[in-house]
Backbone as a chain_set.jsonl record, in Angstrom:
{"seq": "MDKPIASKGCSRILFFAVQFTWGLTVNLAGLLVFLCLGSSRRRVFHNSIISFLPGNRGGLSLGVFIFVSAQGSDTDRLCAHEYGHTVQCLFLGPLYWPLVLIPSALWYHFFAGFRCRRHVPYDSLYCERLATAWGEKWSGVKGHLP", "coords": {"N": [[0.819, -1.271, -0.089], [0.522, 1.868, -1.078], [2.327, 5.165, 1.057], [0.238, 7.167, 2.205], [0.436, 10.895, 0.649], [1.063, 13.222, 2.48], [3.145, 12.168, 4.034], [4.924, 11.341, 3.169], [7.025, 12.435, 0.652], [6.173, 15.142, 0.554], [7.993, 18.013, 2.207], [7.697, 18.917, 5.818], [8.43, 21.326, 6.31], [7.847, 23.114, 3.913], [5.054, 22.77, 3.399], [4.356, 24.072, 5.604], [5.346, 26.77, 4.672], [4.386, 27.919, 2.626], [1.837, 27.422, 3.693], [1.735, 29.979, 4.847], [2.399, 31.719, 3.88], [1.356, 31.916, 1.013], [-1.12, 31.273, 2.205], [-1.735, 32.732, 3.75], [-3.9, 34.559, 4.834], [-6.22, 32.8, 5.096], [-5.051, 31.38, 6.976], [-4.45, 32.853, 9.152], [-7.116, 33.709, 9.55], [-8.095, 31.071, 11.011], [-6.353, 30.345, 12.784], [-7.311, 32.647, 14.18], [-10.205, 31.825, 15.271], [-8.978, 29.549, 16.233], [-7.92, 30.064, 18.652], [-9.894, 31.515, 19.844], [-11.332, 29.309, 20.542], [-10.766, 28.04, 22.972], [-10.215, 25.794, 25.258], [-11.404, 23.867, 23.571], [-11.213, 20.031, 22.642], [-8.208, 18.661, 21.168], [-6.232, 17.21, 18.326], [-3.538, 16.182, 16.157], [-3.573, 16.041, 12.708], [-1.973, 14.485, 10.432], [-0.801, 17.259, 8.488], [-1.903, 19.7, 10.438], [-3.968, 20.674, 12.408], [-6.536, 19.201, 14.234], [-9.304, 20.53, 15.717], [-12.213, 19.763, 17.68], [-15.716, 20.15, 18.144], [-18.731, 20.582, 19.626], [-21.767, 18.956, 19.232], [-23.452, 18.533, 16.72], [-22.442, 19.128, 13.573], [-20.939, 18.612, 10.785], [-17.874, 20.219, 9.68], [-15.669, 22.587, 9.185], [-12.794, 24.01, 7.338], [-9.787, 26.545, 7.603], [-7.177, 26.573, 6.424], [-4.287, 25.193, 8.079], [-5.638, 24.763, 9.945], [-8.302, 22.811, 11.531], [-11.766, 22.415, 11.691], [-14.034, 20.393, 13.722], [-17.253, 18.283, 14.026], [-18.026, 16.731, 17.233], [-19.412, 14.831, 17.809], [-19.502, 13.008, 15.375], [-20.445, 10.933, 13.157], [-17.965, 9.333, 11.647], [-15.467, 9.952, 12.066], [-12.822, 9.938, 10.99], [-13.383, 10.048, 8.022], [-14.226, 12.658, 7.66], [-12.044, 14.362, 9.148], [-10.334, 13.527, 6.351], [-11.437, 14.429, 5.107], [-11.634, 17.312, 5.023], [-9.246, 17.822, 5.844], [-8.459, 17.763, 3.134], [-9.184, 19.956, 1.776], [-7.684, 21.687, 3.672], [-5.551, 21.15, 2.046], [-6.71, 22.417, -0.492], [-6.031, 24.62, 0.063], [-3.468, 25.31, 0.492], [-2.65, 24.824, -2.162], [-4.143, 27.151, -3.406], [-4.605, 28.996, -2.023], [-5.133, 33.003, -1.539], [-7.162, 32.471, -3.471], [-8.913, 30.609, -2.224], [-10.534, 31.844, -0.548], [-12.834, 32.5, -2.445], [-12.862, 30.478, -4.483], [-13.465, 27.912, -2.986], [-14.039, 28.193, -0.29], [-16.271, 30.042, 0.205], [-18.629, 28.681, -1.498], [-18.79, 26.413, -0.42], [-19.607, 26.655, 1.724], [-21.841, 28.124, 1.13], [-22.933, 25.483, -0.495], [-22.933, 23.626, 2.296], [-24.79, 25.362, 3.852], [-27.122, 26.335, 2.606], [-28.557, 24.401, 0.692], [-28.82, 22.009, 2.068], [-31.664, 21.091, 2.073], [-32.023, 20.844, -0.62], [-30.395, 19.104, -1.506], [-31.197, 17.152, 0.259], [-33.585, 16.55, -0.339], [-34.303, 15.61, -3.467], [-31.713, 13.571, -3.48], [-29.213, 14.12, -3.515], [-25.323, 13.864, -3.65], [-23.23, 15.14, -0.905], [-20.746, 15.863, -2.195], [-21.011, 16.218, -4.518], [-21.05, 19.268, -5.396], [-18.429, 20.815, -6.593], [-16.183, 21.425, -5.238], [-16.064, 20.169, -3.229], [-16.174, 17.616, -3.723], [-13.566, 17.49, -5.18], [-12.218, 17.88, -2.585], [-12.664, 15.888, -0.757], [-11.422, 13.941, -2.51], [-8.565, 14.808, -2.677], [-8.207, 14.657, 0.166], [-8.48, 11.959, 0.592], [-6.028, 11.151, -0.667], [-3.518, 12.756, 0.234], [-3.717, 11.88, 3.088], [-4.509, 9.114, 3.218], [-6.95, 7.566, 4.148], [-9.753, 6.833, 3.126], [-12.864, 7.107, 1.696], [-15.738, 7.998, 0.754], [-18.452, 10.779, 1.896], [-21.627, 10.776, 3.461]], "CA": [[-0.163, 0.092, 0.207], [1.057, 3.32, -0.94], [2.227, 6.344, 1.971], [-0.354, 8.91, 2.131], [1.023, 12.419, 0.372], [1.069, 13.75, 3.612], [3.428, 11.347, 5.404], [6.027, 11.427, 1.96], [7.322, 13.716, -0.248], [5.897, 17.314, 0.959], [8.295, 18.407, 3.35], [6.854, 19.983, 6.252], [8.675, 22.722, 6.437], [7.516, 23.756, 2.34], [4.164, 22.938, 3.62], [3.944, 25.22, 6.199], [5.862, 27.998, 5.039], [3.282, 27.976, 1.505], [0.603, 27.818, 4.464], [1.265, 30.567, 5.727], [2.355, 33.076, 2.883], [0.637, 32.278, 0.002], [-2.326, 30.924, 2.417], [-1.644, 33.878, 4.773], [-5.16, 35.274, 5.121], [-7.407, 31.547, 5.232], [-4.602, 30.5, 8.447], [-4.75, 33.552, 10.288], [-8.709, 33.42, 10.015], [-7.954, 29.537, 11.452], [-5.586, 31.018, 14.367], [-8.517, 33.777, 15.302], [-11.054, 30.58, 15.348], [-8.765, 28.23, 16.825], [-7.347, 30.693, 19.563], [-11.057, 31.821, 20.273], [-11.844, 27.979, 20.955], [-9.818, 28.155, 24.259], [-9.696, 24.419, 25.464], [-11.806, 22.394, 22.954], [-10.265, 18.588, 22.436], [-7.623, 18.663, 19.72], [-5.233, 15.766, 17.9], [-2.806, 16.233, 14.79], [-3.779, 14.965, 11.25], [-0.86, 14.783, 9.535], [0.065, 18.729, 8.39], [-2.983, 20.16, 10.569], [-4.961, 20.45, 13.703], [-8.179, 18.868, 14.621], [-10.522, 21.11, 17.246], [-13.634, 19.184, 18.207], [-16.78, 21.07, 18.395], [-19.671, 20.364, 20.671], [-22.783, 18.97, 18.302], [-23.328, 17.455, 15.187], [-22.521, 20.142, 12.632], [-19.935, 18.574, 10.323], [-16.785, 20.455, 9.595], [-14.944, 23.698, 8.508], [-11.322, 23.743, 7.289], [-9.851, 27.436, 7.578], [-5.693, 26.583, 6.095], [-3.948, 23.903, 8.646], [-7.097, 24.836, 11.114], [-9.479, 22.406, 10.964], [-12.778, 22.484, 13.176], [-15.21, 19.31, 13.137], [-18.221, 17.708, 15.373], [-16.964, 16.02, 18.468], [-20.539, 13.619, 17.458], [-20.182, 12.885, 14.274], [-20.258, 9.288, 13.141], [-16.939, 8.573, 11.103], [-14.247, 11.34, 12.65], [-11.668, 10.108, 10.623], [-13.791, 10.47, 6.972], [-15.043, 13.865, 7.71], [-11.108, 15.157, 9.052], [-9.757, 13.32, 5.563], [-12.51, 15.435, 3.872], [-11.707, 18.546, 5.798], [-7.567, 17.827, 5.454], [-8.384, 18.018, 1.369], [-9.638, 21.425, 2.079], [-6.821, 21.833, 3.58], [-4.798, 20.706, 0.628], [-6.693, 23.291, -1.252], [-5.457, 26.22, 0.588], [-2.239, 25.142, -0.401], [-2.563, 25.182, -3.691], [-5.13, 28.524, -4.23], [-4.258, 30.307, -1.419], [-6.186, 33.627, -1.486], [-8.335, 32.138, -4.174], [-9.574, 29.342, -1.521], [-12.179, 32.196, -0.181], [-13.624, 32.935, -3.495], [-13.153, 29.361, -4.824], [-13.867, 27.648, -1.963], [-14.923, 28.647, 1.365], [-17.538, 30.589, 0.343], [-19.024, 28.343, -2.195], [-18.653, 25.023, -0.187], [-20.233, 27.487, 2.788], [-23.362, 28.476, 0.207], [-23.708, 24.678, -0.251], [-23.535, 23.292, 3.689], [-26.424, 25.86, 4.726], [-28.318, 26.634, 2.202], [-28.658, 23.674, -0.196], [-29.379, 21.067, 2.718], [-32.809, 20.607, 1.743], [-32.763, 20.613, -1.887], [-29.533, 17.917, -1.119], [-32.008, 16.338, 0.756], [-35.09, 15.584, -1.384], [-33.083, 15.193, -4.808], [-31.042, 12.713, -3.241], [-27.619, 14.575, -3.834], [-24.566, 13.526, -3.1], [-22.418, 16.36, -0.638], [-19.667, 16.078, -3.063], [-21.737, 16.301, -5.944], [-20.146, 20.304, -5.492], [-16.761, 20.896, -7.538], [-14.697, 22.029, -3.988], [-16.488, 19.341, -2.067], [-15.385, 16.509, -4.394], [-11.913, 17.12, -5.002], [-10.934, 17.985, -0.991], [-12.843, 14.332, -0.707], [-10.373, 13.169, -3.466], [-7.677, 15.25, -2.422], [-8.055, 14.297, 1.592], [-7.992, 10.434, 0.684], [-4.887, 10.919, -1.642], [-3.168, 13.279, 0.609], [-3.902, 11.432, 4.236], [-4.515, 8.026, 3.132], [-8.176, 7.308, 4.592], [-10.394, 6.603, 2.464], [-14.176, 7.135, 1.87], [-16.846, 9.639, 1.045], [-19.036, 11.23, 3.065], [-22.711, 10.513, 3.02]], "C": [[0.656, 1.367, 0.391], [1.342, 4.372, 0.207], [1.412, 6.99, 1.127], [0.786, 10.383, 1.842], [1.967, 13.261, 1.502], [2.152, 13.342, 4.453], [5.199, 10.979, 4.521], [6.224, 12.316, 1.186], [6.726, 14.709, -0.063], [6.796, 17.12, 2.62], [7.385, 19.359, 4.411], [7.252, 21.373, 6.432], [8.126, 23.538, 5.103], [6.177, 24.013, 2.584], [3.451, 24.198, 4.374], [4.583, 26.626, 5.912], [4.638, 28.288, 3.312], [1.99, 28.156, 2.004], [0.266, 28.982, 4.635], [2.28, 31.693, 5.117], [1.54, 33.115, 2.141], [-0.893, 31.95, 0.78], [-2.53, 31.811, 3.55], [-2.869, 33.756, 5.538], [-6.263, 34.144, 5.789], [-6.525, 30.863, 6.389], [-4.807, 31.505, 9.633], [-6.186, 33.252, 11.108], [-9.176, 32.193, 10.92], [-7.702, 29.915, 12.694], [-6.595, 31.251, 14.928], [-8.959, 32.566, 15.709], [-10.175, 29.953, 16.137], [-8.405, 29.007, 18.579], [-8.826, 31.375, 20.117], [-11.476, 30.257, 21.021], [-11.492, 27.701, 22.28], [-9.624, 26.51, 23.996], [-10.613, 23.498, 24.663], [-10.508, 21.107, 22.714], [-9.844, 19.136, 21.291], [-7.197, 17.211, 19.904], [-4.623, 16.554, 16.277], [-3.406, 15.13, 14.035], [-3.171, 15.291, 10.734], [-0.373, 16.22, 9.843], [-1.348, 19.569, 9.099], [-3.554, 19.747, 11.637], [-5.977, 20.639, 13.793], [-8.355, 19.675, 15.792], [-12.01, 20.339, 17.189], [-14.449, 20.001, 18.634], [-17.978, 20.144, 18.863], [-20.832, 20.307, 19.501], [-22.54, 18.206, 17.464], [-23.165, 18.106, 13.793], [-21.151, 20.404, 11.466], [-18.662, 19.329, 10.327], [-16.392, 21.763, 8.831], [-13.236, 23.333, 8.722], [-10.633, 25.163, 7.197], [-8.299, 26.966, 7.896], [-5.341, 25.265, 7.1], [-5.121, 24.127, 9.969], [-7.828, 23.75, 10.772], [-10.737, 22.01, 12.109], [-13.958, 21.189, 12.769], [-15.675, 19.072, 14.511], [-17.812, 16.404, 15.885], [-18.108, 14.49, 18.377], [-20.232, 12.867, 16.405], [-19.666, 11.092, 13.933], [-18.431, 8.288, 12.478], [-16.694, 10.082, 10.89], [-13.661, 11.274, 11.146], [-11.937, 10.813, 9.37], [-13.654, 11.968, 6.511], [-13.331, 14.369, 7.891], [-10.469, 14.714, 7.543], [-10.338, 14.744, 4.506], [-12.222, 16.757, 3.918], [-10.14, 18.556, 5.426], [-7.618, 18.236, 3.737], [-8.544, 19.481, 0.796], [-8.097, 22.278, 2.473], [-5.396, 22.199, 2.528], [-5.207, 21.966, -0.767], [-6.091, 24.498, -1.116], [-4.182, 26.593, -0.336], [-2.125, 25.535, -1.668], [-3.579, 26.826, -4.129], [-4.7, 29.731, -3.278], [-4.985, 31.256, -1.287], [-7.329, 33.391, -2.25], [-9.354, 31.026, -3.465], [-10.843, 30.079, -0.998], [-13.02, 32.169, -1.208], [-13.971, 31.296, -3.717], [-13.967, 28.143, -4.363], [-14.393, 27.562, -0.993], [-16.422, 29.157, 1.096], [-19.186, 29.974, -0.434], [-19.379, 26.613, -1.376], [-20.101, 25.76, 1.167], [-22.108, 27.938, 2.169], [-24.197, 26.515, 0.481], [-24.333, 24.277, 0.835], [-25.06, 24.086, 3.78], [-26.988, 26.311, 3.981], [-29.067, 25.688, 1.44], [-29.474, 22.108, 0.3], [-31.118, 20.187, 1.998], [-33.15, 20.024, 0.25], [-31.948, 18.902, -2.593], [-30.424, 16.548, -0.866], [-33.181, 15.121, -0.208], [-34.282, 15.491, -2.4], [-32.178, 14.45, -4.641], [-29.481, 12.516, -3.619], [-26.915, 14.49, -3.932], [-23.499, 14.863, -2.537], [-21.614, 16.774, -1.377], [-20.117, 15.784, -4.668], [-20.926, 18.061, -5.965], [-19.052, 20.41, -5.809], [-15.776, 20.697, -6.259], [-14.925, 21.102, -3.482], [-15.903, 17.73, -3.278], [-14.24, 16.665, -4.584], [-11.196, 17.492, -3.631], [-11.807, 16.568, -0.808], [-11.701, 13.543, -1.63], [-8.695, 13.316, -2.853], [-7.162, 14.672, -1.275], [-7.741, 12.517, 1.515], [-6.897, 10.399, -0.176], [-3.568, 11.445, -1.08], [-2.684, 12.638, 2.592], [-3.921, 9.497, 4.127], [-5.511, 7.112, 3.911], [-9.332, 7.893, 3.365], [-12.047, 6.371, 2.394], [-15.105, 8.198, 1.988], [-17.798, 9.821, 1.488], [-20.351, 11.083, 2.167], [-23.458, 11.732, 2.162]], "O": [[1.226, 1.827, 1.381], [0.206, 4.679, 0.568], [1.539, 7.32, -0.052], [1.666, 10.778, 2.606], [3.099, 13.737, 1.423], [2.3, 13.93, 5.525], [6.234, 10.554, 5.033], [5.316, 13.14, 1.075], [6.913, 15.417, -1.053], [6.512, 16.5, 3.645], [6.61, 20.252, 4.07], [6.526, 22.341, 6.656], [7.966, 24.742, 5.304], [5.737, 25.11, 2.241], [2.533, 24.953, 4.056], [4.434, 27.551, 6.71], [4.153, 29.415, 3.409], [1.093, 28.727, 1.385], [-0.899, 29.377, 4.654], [2.884, 32.463, 5.864], [0.769, 34.074, 2.172], [-1.887, 32.288, 0.138], [-3.496, 31.624, 4.289], [-3.005, 33.103, 6.573], [-7.003, 34.422, 6.733], [-7.014, 29.845, 6.88], [-5.199, 31.199, 10.759], [-6.479, 32.887, 12.246], [-10.274, 32.157, 11.476], [-8.523, 29.888, 13.61], [-7.043, 30.604, 15.875], [-8.238, 32.016, 16.541], [-10.798, 29.67, 17.161], [-8.699, 28.365, 19.588], [-8.586, 31.886, 21.211], [-11.956, 30.296, 22.154], [-12.237, 26.834, 22.737], [-9.116, 25.992, 23.002], [-10.64, 22.324, 25.033], [-9.289, 21.26, 22.644], [-10.506, 19.825, 20.515], [-7.422, 16.374, 20.779], [-5.265, 17.295, 15.533], [-3.673, 13.963, 14.321], [-3.324, 16.42, 10.268], [0.214, 16.556, 10.871], [-1.981, 20.168, 8.229], [-3.681, 18.546, 11.877], [-6.575, 21.698, 13.605], [-7.637, 19.536, 16.782], [-12.803, 20.713, 16.325], [-14.074, 20.717, 19.562], [-18.083, 19.002, 18.415], [-20.993, 21.316, 18.814], [-21.654, 17.357, 17.376], [-23.779, 17.585, 12.862], [-20.545, 21.442, 11.202], [-18.107, 18.983, 11.37], [-16.928, 21.902, 7.732], [-12.622, 22.761, 9.623], [-10.951, 25.352, 6.023], [-7.909, 26.882, 9.06], [-6.073, 24.285, 6.959], [-5.133, 23.322, 10.9], [-8.062, 23.665, 9.567], [-10.558, 21.409, 13.169], [-14.58, 21.122, 11.709], [-15.162, 19.326, 15.601], [-17.42, 15.386, 15.316], [-17.766, 13.369, 18.755], [-20.806, 11.78, 16.468], [-18.783, 10.38, 14.411], [-17.976, 7.178, 12.752], [-17.179, 10.965, 10.183], [-13.848, 12.131, 10.282], [-11.312, 11.844, 9.122], [-13.187, 12.412, 5.462], [-12.95, 14.861, 6.829], [-9.836, 15.708, 7.187], [-9.894, 15.545, 3.682], [-12.501, 17.448, 2.938], [-9.821, 19.424, 4.614], [-6.78, 18.992, 3.244], [-8.16, 19.976, -0.264], [-7.554, 23.171, 1.822], [-4.619, 23.144, 2.395], [-4.453, 22.33, -1.669], [-5.711, 25.259, -2.006], [-3.896, 27.414, -1.208], [-1.527, 26.518, -2.104], [-3.488, 27.37, -5.229], [-4.512, 30.918, -3.545], [-6.015, 30.814, -0.779], [-8.405, 33.904, -1.941], [-10.385, 30.633, -4.01], [-11.935, 29.519, -0.903], [-14.143, 31.763, -0.911], [-15.019, 30.802, -3.302], [-14.823, 27.526, -4.998], [-15.315, 26.767, -0.814], [-17.455, 28.765, 1.638], [-20.325, 30.39, -0.228], [-20.178, 25.816, -1.869], [-21.238, 25.312, 1.318], [-23.176, 27.98, 2.78], [-25.208, 26.179, 1.097], [-25.557, 24.286, 0.963], [-26.164, 23.542, 3.775], [-27.792, 27.065, 4.528], [-30.271, 25.935, 1.375], [-30.217, 21.366, -0.342], [-31.389, 19.045, 1.628], [-34.006, 19.21, -0.096], [-32.328, 18.065, -3.412], [-30.43, 15.446, -1.415], [-33.417, 13.949, -0.503], [-33.168, 15.171, -1.985], [-31.468, 14.388, -5.645], [-28.789, 11.532, -3.879], [-26.784, 15.275, -4.872], [-22.967, 15.575, -3.388], [-21.495, 17.996, -1.47], [-19.556, 15.248, -5.624], [-19.997, 18.033, -6.773], [-18.373, 19.864, -4.939], [-14.79, 19.961, -6.267], [-13.889, 20.707, -2.948], [-14.93, 17.058, -2.936], [-13.585, 15.774, -4.043], [-9.976, 17.46, -3.469], [-10.835, 15.844, -0.594], [-11.221, 12.487, -1.217], [-7.88, 12.419, -2.639], [-6.026, 14.197, -1.277], [-6.938, 11.934, 2.243], [-6.765, 9.238, -0.565], [-2.524, 10.971, -1.526], [-1.637, 12.917, 3.175], [-3.358, 8.78, 4.954], [-5.111, 6.024, 4.326], [-9.58, 9.021, 2.938], [-12.498, 5.435, 3.055], [-15.282, 9.017, 2.89], [-18.392, 8.75, 1.614], [-20.458, 11.158, 0.943], [-24.573, 11.55, 1.674]]}, "num_chains": 1, "name": "protein.A"}
């Protein structure tokens, strides 16, 4: 079995250097949320920091800072998917806001009923499909979100 990209071929120093230069605005927003959360449960997931939030709200990725529900049924798949968004930030930098974060937030908040009524998978939106694919490739955790 191949190792995930996050554990081979991508230097941590280079990863964080790009995240905190090219993706600076996204990571600063993530750092602010991370600091405001205080003492929530946390863990390291490859090159990111996962903070667990109460409730069952899905996840949010702001650069290397990932925020996920503590009550989710499949935390590893959710973390891998959100890590895919971390990788998107690595490549898109400031374009992450208009190309990923805004469409993703709209898809999550305003189209839940549409997705449910029409049986549309969450990954049918381009940025969500890429996040799942890249999260799988970079973390090694397989499986799509429901």
